[in-house]
KEKE-3310 file (N, C-alpha, C; in steps of 0.2 Angstrom, whole numbers, plus 5000, padded with zeros to 4 digits):
npx = (4981:4969:4966:4957:4956:4959:4951:4954:4953:4965:4983:4994:5008:5010:5009:4997:4996:5004:5021:5032:5032:5027:5027:5018:5019:5016:5028:5034:5041:5049:5058:5054:5050:5040:5027:5011:5008:5021:5026:5022:5029:5042:5042:5043:5054:5070:5077:5069:5066:5080:5085:5077:5080:5094:5092:5085:5094:5105:5099:5103:5109:5104:5091:5080:5064:5048:5037:5046:5053:5058:5064:5065:5073:5067:5065:5067:5058:5051:5048:5049:5041:5046:5037:5038:5026:5020:5020:5028:5024:5010:5000:4986:4977:4978:4979:4989:4992:4984:4974:4977:4980:4995:4996:5001:4994:4999:5012:5010:5005:5016:5025:5018:5018:5032:5032:5024:5032:5043:5037:5031:5043:5049:5039:5029:5016:5007:5004:4996:4992:4978:4984:4991:4980:4980:4989:4993:4982:4974:4961:4952:4944:4951:4964:4961:4958:4970:4979:4972:4974:4988:4994:4984:4979:4989:4991:4995:4993:4984:4982:4973:4974:4963:4965:4961:4954:4962)
npy = (5068:5061:5054:5049:5034:5035:5029:5024:5021:5014:5013:5008:5009:5021:5033:5046:5064:5078:5080:5070:5052:5035:5019:5005:4988:4970:4957:4940:4928:4919:4922:4924:4932:4937:4936:4942:4959:4963:4961:4972:4981:4978:4980:4994:4998:4992:4992:4989:4974:4970:4974:4967:4954:4953:4957:4946:4935:4938:4936:4930:4940:4952:4956:4952:4947:4941:4955:4964:4979:4987:5001:5007:5018:5025:5035:5053:5058:5047:5031:5013:5003:4988:4976:4963:4952:4940:4923:4911:4904:4904:4898:4905:4896:4886:4883:4881:4864:4863:4872:4884:4902:4912:4925:4936:4944:4950:4953:4961:4972:4976:4979:4990:4999:5003:5008:5019:5027:5030:5036:5048:5054:5057:5065:5060:5053:5038:5025:5011:4995:4984:4978:4962:4955:4948:4936:4933:4930:4936:4945:4960:4966:4964:4970:4984:4990:4989:4998:5010:5011:5012:5020:5030:5035:5041:5052:5050:5051:5040:5032:5019:5009:5002:4991:4994:4982:4975)
npz = (5038:5027:5011:4997:4987:4970:4956:4939:4922:4912:4909:4921:4919:4914:4922:4927:4931:4941:4947:4957:4955:4960:4954:4960:4963:4965:4969:4968:4979:4974:4965:4952:4937:4924:4921:4921:4928:4928:4915:4907:4914:4911:4897:4896:4904:4908:4921:4933:4932:4931:4943:4952:4949:4953:4967:4971:4968:4977:4989:5002:5008:5005:5010:5003:5005:5010:5011:5010:5002:4986:4979:4962:4952:4937:4928:4928:4938:4942:4949:4951:4962:4968:4977:4988:4990:4987:4989:4982:4966:4954:4941:4931:4930:4940:4958:4972:4979:4990:4987:4991:4988:4981:4987:5000:5012:5024:5021:5010:5017:5025:5016:5009:5020:5021:5009:5010:5019:5010:4999:5005:5009:4996:4992:4983:4973:4972:4961:4954:4947:4952:4964:4969:4966:4953:4946:4959:4966:4975:4985:4980:4990:5002:5000:4997:5009:5016:5008:5010:5024:5025:5015:5009:5021:5026:5019:5007:4989:4980:4965:4957:4943:4931:4919:4902:4891:4877)
capx = (4977:4967:4964:4953:4959:4957:4951:4954:4955:4971:4989:4998:5015:5010:5004:4996:4997:5010:5025:5035:5027:5030:5022:5019:5017:5018:5032:5034:5047:5053:5063:5051:5048:5039:5020:5006:5010:5028:5027:5020:5034:5048:5041:5044:5060:5074:5080:5065:5068:5087:5086:5074:5084:5100:5090:5084:5101:5109:5094:5105:5112:5101:5085:5075:5060:5041:5036:5052:5052:5065:5062:5070:5072:5066:5065:5069:5053:5047:5051:5044:5042:5045:5035:5037:5020:5017:5024:5028:5021:5005:4997:4979:4973:4978:4982:4993:4989:4979:4969:4979:4983:5001:4996:5002:4992:5003:5018:5009:5004:5022:5028:5015:5020:5038:5031:5022:5038:5046:5032:5031:5050:5049:5033:5027:5010:5008:5001:4996:4986:4974:4990:4990:4974:4981:4992:4994:4975:4971:4954:4953:4941:4956:4970:4960:4959:4978:4981:4969:4978:4996:4996:4980:4978:4995:4990:4998:4988:4985:4978:4972:4972:4960:4968:4956:4956:4965)
capy = (5070:5055:5055:5044:5031:5037:5023:5026:5016:5015:5009:5010:5011:5028:5037:5053:5069:5081:5079:5063:5047:5028:5013:5000:4981:4965:4953:4934:4927:4914:4925:4923:4939:4936:4935:4947:4966:4964:4961:4978:4985:4976:4983:5001:4999:4986:4992:4985:4967:4968:4975:4962:4948:4954:4957:4939:4932:4940:4936:4928:4946:4958:4958:4950:4942:4943:4961:4969:4984:4990:5006:5007:5024:5023:5041:5059:5059:5041:5025:5007:4999:4980:4974:4956:4950:4934:4917:4906:4906:4900:4900:4907:4890:4882:4885:4875:4858:4864:4876:4891:4906:4914:4931:4936:4951:4953:4955:4967:4977:4978:4983:4997:5004:5005:5012:5026:5031:5032:5041:5054:5057:5059:5070:5057:5050:5031:5022:5004:4990:4981:4974:4956:4952:4945:4929:4931:4927:4940:4949:4967:4968:4963:4974:4990:4993:4990:5004:5015:5012:5013:5025:5036:5037:5045:5058:5049:5051:5034:5030:5013:5008:4996:4991:4993:4976:4977)
capz = (5032:5023:5005:4994:4981:4964:4952:4933:4917:4909:4909:4927:4918:4911:4927:4925:4936:4942:4953:4957:4956:4961:4952:4965:4960:4969:4966:4972:4983:4971:4960:4945:4934:4917:4919:4925:4927:4927:4908:4905:4917:4907:4890:4897:4907:4910:4927:4938:4932:4933:4951:4956:4949:4957:4974:4973:4967:4983:4994:5008:5012:5002:5013:5000:5009:5011:5015:5008:4996:4983:4974:4957:4948:4930:4925:4933:4944:4942:4952:4952:4968:4968:4984:4989:4993:4985:4992:4977:4959:4952:4935:4932:4930:4946:4964:4975:4980:4995:4985:4993:4983:4984:4990:5008:5014:5029:5017:5006:5022:5027:5010:5009:5025:5019:5003:5012:5021:5004:4995:5009:5008:4989:4989:4977:4972:4971:4955:4953:4946:4958:4967:4973:4963:4947:4947:4966:4968:4981:4984:4982:4997:5007:4998:4997:5016:5017:5004:5014:5031:5025:5010:5009:5028:5028:5015:5000:4984:4976:4959:4954:4936:4928:4911:4896:4887:4870)
cpx = (4975:4965:4960:4957:4955:4957:4950:4955:4961:4977:4994:5005:5015:5005:5003:4996:5003:5014:5028:5030:5030:5024:5023:5016:5019:5022:5031:5041:5051:5058:5060:5048:5046:5031:5016:5009:5017:5030:5027:5027:5041:5048:5044:5051:5064:5076:5076:5066:5075:5088:5083:5077:5091:5098:5089:5090:5105:5104:5097:5107:5108:5095:5079:5070:5053:5041:5041:5050:5058:5062:5067:5068:5072:5067:5066:5064:5048:5051:5046:5046:5040:5043:5034:5031:5016:5022:5023:5024:5015:5003:4990:4975:4973:4981:4986:4989:4983:4973:4971:4982:4990:5001:4997:5000:4996:5009:5016:5008:5011:5026:5025:5017:5027:5037:5029:5027:5042:5042:5032:5038:5051:5044:5030:5020:5011:5002:5001:4991:4982:4979:4987:4984:4974:4983:4993:4988:4972:4965:4955:4949:4946:4962:4967:4961:4966:4981:4978:4973:4984:4997:4991:4979:4984:4996:4993:4993:4990:4980:4978:4970:4969:4962:4962:4959:4958:4960)
cpy = (5063:5058:5049:5041:5033:5031:5026:5020:5019:5011:5011:5011:5017:5032:5044:5058:5072:5078:5071:5058:5040:5024:5008:4994:4976:4959:4946:4933:4921:4916:4925:4930:4937:4935:4940:4955:4967:4964:4968:4983:4984:4979:4990:5002:4993:4986:4988:4978:4966:4969:4970:4956:4948:4954:4950:4934:4932:4939:4934:4934:4952:4960:4956:4945:4945:4950:4966:4973:4986:4995:5007:5014:5023:5029:5047:5058:5053:5035:5019:5004:4992:4979:4967:4954:4944:4928:4912:4909:4901:4902:4902:4901:4885:4885:4879:4869:4858:4868:4884:4895:4909:4921:4931:4943:4954:4956:4961:4973:4980:4982:4990:5001:5007:5010:5019:5030:5034:5038:5048:5058:5061:5064:5067:5054:5042:5029:5015:5001:4988:4976:4968:4952:4948:4938:4928:4929:4930:4943:4956:4969:4968:4968:4981:4993:4994:4996:5010:5016:5014:5019:5031:5039:5041:5051:5057:5048:5044:5034:5023:5012:5002:4996:4990:4987:4979:4975)
cpz = (5028:5017:5003:4988:4975:4959:4944:4928:4913:4911:4916:4925:4915:4916:4925:4932:4937:4947:4952:4958:4957:4959:4956:4961:4965:4966:4970:4975:4980:4966:4953:4943:4926:4915:4923:4923:4925:4919:4905:4908:4913:4900:4890:4900:4909:4917:4933:4938:4934:4940:4955:4955:4953:4965:4976:4973:4974:4989:5001:5012:5010:5005:5009:5004:5008:5014:5013:5002:4993:4978:4969:4953:4941:4926:4931:4939:4944:4945:4952:4959:4968:4976:4984:4993:4991:4987:4986:4970:4958:4945:4936:4933:4935:4952:4967:4977:4985:4993:4987:4987:4986:4988:4997:5009:5019:5026:5013:5011:5024:5022:5009:5015:5024:5013:5005:5015:5015:5000:4999:5008:5001:4987:4983:4978:4971:4965:4955:4950:4952:4961:4970:4970:4956:4949:4955:4969:4974:4980:4985:4988:5003:5006:4999:5004:5018:5014:5008:5020:5030:5020:5011:5016:5031:5023:5008:4995:4980:4970:4957:4947:4934:4921:4907:4893:4880:4865)
residu = (MET:SER:THR:GLU:ILE:GLU:TYR:VAL:ARG:GLY:ASP:ALA:THR:ARG:PRO:HIS:GLY:PRO:GLY:PRO:LYS:VAL:ILE:ALA:HIS:VAL:CYS:ASN:ASP:ALA:GLY:GLY:TRP:GLY:ALA:GLY:PHE:VAL:VAL:ALA:VAL:SER:ARG:ARG:TRP:ARG:GLN:PRO:GLU:ALA:THR:PHE:ARG:ALA:TRP:TYR:ARG:ASP:ARG:ALA:THR:SER:GLY:PHE:ALA:LEU:GLY:ALA:LEU:ARG:LEU:VAL:ARG:VAL:GLU:ASP:ASP:LEU:TRP:VAL:ALA:ASN:MET:ILE:GLY:GLN:HIS:GLY:ILE:ARG:THR:ARG:SER:ARG:THR:GLY:ALA:SER:GLY:ASP:VAL:PRO:VAL:ARG:TYR:GLU:ALA:ILE:ALA:GLU:ALA:LEU:ALA:SER:LEU:ALA:ASP:GLU:ALA:VAL:ALA:LEU:GLY:ALA:SER:VAL:HIS:MET:PRO:ARG:ILE:GLY:CYS:GLY:LEU:ALA:GLY:GLY:ARG:TRP:GLU:ARG:ILE:GLU:PRO:LEU:ILE:THR:ARG:HIS:LEU:THR:GLY:ARG:GLY:VAL:ALA:VAL:THR:VAL:TYR:ASP:HIS:ASP:PRO:ALA)
# end
């Protein structure tokens, strides 16, 4: 059963709708947390950042790598999905020396496939900003089909939030 992605204006850290929910976002593989969507996540809950930092610190044995997923329960029926889909860090004003952006589409696809398994097991909908398209430098035209293939194609309801400017 396939569903459509729902697009709304609002704050992805305040997902709407009934039932269990997972807020998904893309993290980098450099251990950095402090810019982009994670700032909004950290304003609401401390657990996703603490879990990410411990996961990175223990990366030799923790499975921390591109394509990995870690779910963090933040409320009774709400989890945050830290997905490693960005190689390194960049600022909005510059890319790497070769002009490359840090997004890794294959890693995002792998993390989304794992997220689908988790969402189905939890009976959860998935909520997210336009993952991989901020500091990671990705293009939504490449991310959207990955969401369709791995999440909505498996019947997982997905809501994408476009944040209203302050």
